[in-house]
C-alpha positions, -999 to +999 in steps of 0.1 A: -057+124+000-023+133-016-002+102-018+036+106-017+058+078-033+096+077-024+117+075-054+126+039-062+098+023-042+089-013-046+061-031-031+047-065-036+016-081-021+012-120-022-010-145-006+004-177+009-020-199+022-040-180+049-013-153+052-010-120+033+027-110+027+037-076+018+074-071+008+089-038+002+123-021+000+131+008+023+114+034-001+082+012-003+081+008+033+084+047+038+057+052+012+035+028+028+040+045+061+033+078+047-001+065+032-011+050+064-003+082+084-022+101+058-052+077+060-054+080+098-062+116+094-090+110+070-129+105+077-140+068+084-147+049+052-118+066+034-100+040+015-070+034-007-068+009-035-033-002-045-026-029-073-001-038-099-018-013-124-011+017-103+016+011-076+024-024-068+049-049-085+035-071-113+018-102-101+008-084-067-027-091-052-048-058-049-044-041-014-072-022+001-066-001+032-098+013+050-101+039+077-129+026+102 
């Protein structure tokens, strides 16, 4: 799956108690929307791993998106 990132994207994933909070600027939200759209077209079991080492802001929790 080819991921397209909007220039200037910023995405942070945090946990607050039992909640998962995804904070993103406009470019980050558009990037996530694109990734979800692409993932929707893939086979079940296809997944994306996003973390602070490859796309999320420092201190972010890992985010795994899975097509079921």
